N, C-alpha and C positions, 0 to 999 in steps of 0.2 A: 109499818114503819116507814117514815121519809126521809128524804136525804138529810144527814146530819150536818148542821153548821158548826164550824170551829170557833168562829168569833164569839166573844162575851159581849158586846156592845150592841144593844138592842135599840136600835135608832128609829125604828118605826112600830107602830102598834100591831102590824100583822104579819109577824115572822113566824107564825106557828107551824107554817107549813113545812119548815126547816128544823123544827126543834122536836127531838123525840119527847114523849110523853113523860118519861121518868127524869126530864130536866125542867119541866114546867115549874116545879116548886122552886128553882133557883132563881127564876125571873122576879122583877118587882110585881109585888101584890097587884097592882092596878093592871097588869098585862096576863095574869094568870087566868082570870075568868074568860078573856078574849082568846087566848090560845086554846083553852078547852073548847070553847065554842066553835072555833074555826075548825080544830081538828075533827070535831063530830061532823061538822057540815061537809068536809072535804071528804072523810070516808064514807059518807054516803054515796058519792059518786065514783067511788074506787073499785074496780075490778079487782078483787083479791088473786085472782089468777094471772093478773099482768105483773110480770116479774119487775117491769120499769116501774109501776106505780108503788110497788112496796119496797124499792130500792133504798138501802140504807148506806150507801157509799159516802164518805165524808167529801164536804166541800167546804170552801171558805167563801164568805160575802164580805163586799166591801161597798160601803154606802158614804157619801160625803158627809162631814160632820156638819155643815149647814145645808142639809138637804131640804130642797125646794119641791113641794108636793105638785104645783103647777107647771114644772119644767120637764119636759121629756128627755131622760138622760140617755145618751149612748151607753151601750154596755160593752165591757171588755171581758170576754172569755180567755181565761188564762190557763196554759199548760206549762207546768215548771220542767227544769231541766232534771238530768240524772242526779240522784242523792241530794234531793230536795223534797219539799211537798207543798201541799196547797196553803200552808201557813206563811208562804213568803208572800201572799198577795197584798197584805198591808204594805210591805217595803216597796213593791213593784208599783202599787198605784200610787204610793205617794212621791216616788221618783218620777213618775211619768206626769202626774197632775191630780192632786187630791181632791179637788172641787168640781172637776169636769165630768166626772163619769161614775158610774157604778161597776163593780168588778164581780167576777165570779171565777173561782178555781177549783179544779177537781184534783183529787190526790191520784197520781199515778198507779196503774194497775199491777205493778210488779214491784214487791219489797226487796229493798237493797241491804246490805250490811251497813251498820251505823244507826245511830239514832234519827228518827224523823227523816228516813232515808229511802225514796220511792223513785222509780223510774217507769218506763213504758214498754211494754210488750207489744210491739207494733206488728207481730204476727198473729195476735189475737187481742184486738182493741174491744176487750169485754171486761164487765164489771160483775162479777157473780152472775155469769151467763147473761147480763144485759149489754147489748151492744152499745158502743159509745155515743153513736149518732142519736140513738133514742134516748139514752140518759140526759145527755146535753139538751136534747129538744124538750124534754118533759120539765126539767130542772128550770130551763131558762122560762118557761110558759108559767110554772110556780112562783117564780121571781117577779114576773110582770103582774101577776095577781096582788102582789103587796107593794110593788112601787112602780113610779111612772118611768117606764122604758119605752124609749122610741123602737117600733120594731123594725125599722128600716136603718138604724143606727147600731147595728151589733156586729161587732169586729171579734175574730177569733185570733188568738195571738201565742206565742210561746217562744221559748229559748231552748237551743241545743236540740236534744231529743224532743224537747215539749214543741219545738218549732216545726220538727217533723210531723208530730201529730195534728197540730194545728193547720199546716198545710194539707194533711191528708183530709182532714175534716172540710177544709174550705173546698177543696178540689172535688170531693165527693157529693157535697150539698152546697153548692154555691148559691142557691137561691135563698137560704138562709141567713146569708152574712152580706154586709156592705163592703167588706173586704177583710185582709188578714194583715197581721204584722208578725214577721218571723225574725228572730235574732240568732244569728250563727247557726242555722239549722245543718245536720250532718249531710242529709241528702244522699243517705246511702242506698236508697231505693228509689226506682223511677216512679214518678208521681202519677196517680190515676185521676183523670178528669172527668167530671160528668156532663151536664147539659152545657155545650159551649156558648149558646145562647143567653144563658145565664150569668156565664163567666164573663161575657165581653162587656167591658167598661167597668168592671170592678178593680179596685185597688188594693195593691200589695205593696207594703214596705218591706224589703228583705237587706238585711246587714249581712256583712262576711268580714271576717277578718282577714289582713295580708299574712297573719302568721299561721293561717289554716293549712293543712296537707293539700299536697297536689291534687289527691284522691279527693278530698273534701271540696276544694275549689272546683274541680272538674264537675263534681255532682251539683254543686251550686249553679254553676252556668247553664248545665242541661236543664234544670228546674226552671232558671228564668226563661230560656229559651222556649220551653214547652208552654209556661204560663202566657209568654207574650205571643205564642202563636195562636192561643185561644182568645185573644183579645183582651187580656188583662194588662192593666196600666200597672206595671212593677217598676218600683222606685227603689234601685239599688244603692246602698251606701256602704263604702268600703271603709273599714276602720282599722288603725294600726294595730289594736289589740282586741280580743273578743270584748264584746258589750257585756258589761253586768246590768242587767235590767233593774237592780235593787239600788243603784247609785245615781248620783246626778247627771252622769253621762247619758241616761236615758231620757233626759228632758225634752229633747228634739222631737221625740215621739208624739208630745203633746201638740207642738207645731203642726206636724204631719196630719194628725188626725184631725185638729180644728180645721185646717185647710181643706180637707175634704169633706168635712161635715157641712162647711159653708158652701158646697158645690149646689147647684140648684137641684141636681137629681136626688139629693137626700132632704130636700125641705118640704 
């Protein structure tokens, strides 16, 4: 079984790597044969003993309505805050910029009280014994097999505790990402950084609210200092209130991303 996709909009002929076999019958008839063929070919190259390859963790996928096959899209990998889920991806992507990026969101690995309510167990970032890093890596690679994703324009992003998760992934595996976007992270734990040579020159957009607690402000300041000491270009934005990534207030992220994508380093 492969990672489950939550969206019901099939915008490309080759989404079968994210669609369980028992859902193929719900797809348009002209796509069913393609899915069955792709699943068959994909499984021929799968090691059944590999927990990552057989992971069925829920994800959401966002593709622009006017998807252009010949354009290499930046990819935004999104981690939601507590008491939300991967299903907020459509709102986030439409708030930031609906036509400029592809998006991928994973469900938090800790179920919370309430409907569609999940969070992150940062003490053990695993999904059914699959480490987060491996799950993100293989899911992104599957996505690139179906869509034209620019391998050097992949950004990790998140809000609140999801921002902490995004920072942790970026810090541990900077070679995978062009940069990170973190919205009001809690920064309760000290960030662990990987290869400093891979971090140097990478870009991070970091927002923090003036209404945050003194402890949270101190944690954010320590995190920014640590990233800058490793050569990361950190753009700090201080907001009056915590930023809602699902509303129009997040539109400035689009301008920030486009300014970084136009840099010579990513062309």
